LOVEX-273215 format. One record per residue (C-alpha): x, y, z. Coordinates in steps of 0.001 Angstrom, whole numbers, plus 500000, padded with zeros to 6 digits. Example, Ala and Ser with C-alpha at 12.3 -4.5 7.8 and 13.67 -1.06 7.14 Angstrom:
c1,c2,c3
512300,495500,507800
513670,498940,507140
//
This chain:
c1,c2,c3
093475,667457,267315
091171,664593,267857
089316,665932,270790
085994,666525,269074
086276,663828,266447
084085,660749,266812
084646,657433,265146
082018,656277,262710
079597,654050,264466
079337,650479,263358
075862,649700,261988
073733,647505,264226
073509,643989,262940
070050,643177,261551
067844,641569,264105
067138,637859,263688
063757,636285,263559
061471,636140,266583
061304,632783,268349
057893,632113,266679
059215,632784,263185
062410,630785,263896
060312,627828,264907
058092,628021,261830
061185,628201,259575
062842,625307,261392
059770,623154,260908
059473,623906,257158
063190,623608,256585
063869,627159,255444
066364,629859,256498
065487,633399,257527
065916,635977,254734
066364,639014,256903
062891,640475,257456
059220,639757,257984
055942,641638,258371
052845,641076,260420
049319,642379,259950
045793,641593,261136
044112,638933,259051
041099,640321,257165
037735,638780,258030
037316,637489,254497
040617,635624,254837
039525,633620,257840
040089,636173,260576
040337,636882,263418
044007,636151,263296
047141,637548,261753
049104,637209,258560
052870,636989,258861
054919,637278,255676
058349,635782,256129
061126,636461,253634
063298,633427,253317
066929,633070,252315
067860,632085,248776
069481,633344,245630
068192,636816,244694
066111,637098,241572
068316,638743,238902
065337,640749,237635
065081,642606,240998
066671,646006,241232
069879,646093,243346
068307,648478,245882
065518,645973,246671
066367,643924,249754
065830,640230,250079
065275,637449,247609
061605,638057,246901
060865,634521,248173
058233,634528,250898
056154,632167,252961
052938,633348,254477
051775,632131,257879
048126,632635,258830
048073,632435,262639
044834,631725,264513
043946,631012,268131
044110,627258,267496
046610,626757,264617
049107,628200,262140
048901,627519,258403
051993,628137,256278
051619,628749,252540
053868,629127,249552
051647,631377,247436
048269,629702,247267
049607,626247,248185
049309,625150,251846
052615,623597,252798
052173,623068,256585
049652,623256,259384
050737,623376,263007
048098,622823,265661
050568,623630,268447
051617,627089,267242
048967,629728,267873
048593,633515,268346
049589,632967,271964
053035,631861,270721
053430,635003,268643
052754,637392,271488
053481,635232,274521
051051,634010,277089
048153,636171,278149
048186,637352,281754
//
């Protein structure tokens, strides 16, 4: 009897990047690695603003445990009211004067 039996649900596909992150990645020539994080930028790091850590696609590091997601390759975007700075570790790789915190959250009303 299959009256009370349910089919296993298909897992939801992972969400893609937000439009802001997709634009940053397009401009720096990288592909989205599946996840990102955002946090307020500390005052000693140039705040107010936000730090967005973007995991990018690539070959996984063989030293990483299999249960760890992603490649371990990240780019950090420091987003301010007047610009976005993208870094690879401590090296600044891009500055965009037309991408700001308003682009992350949308226009203020």
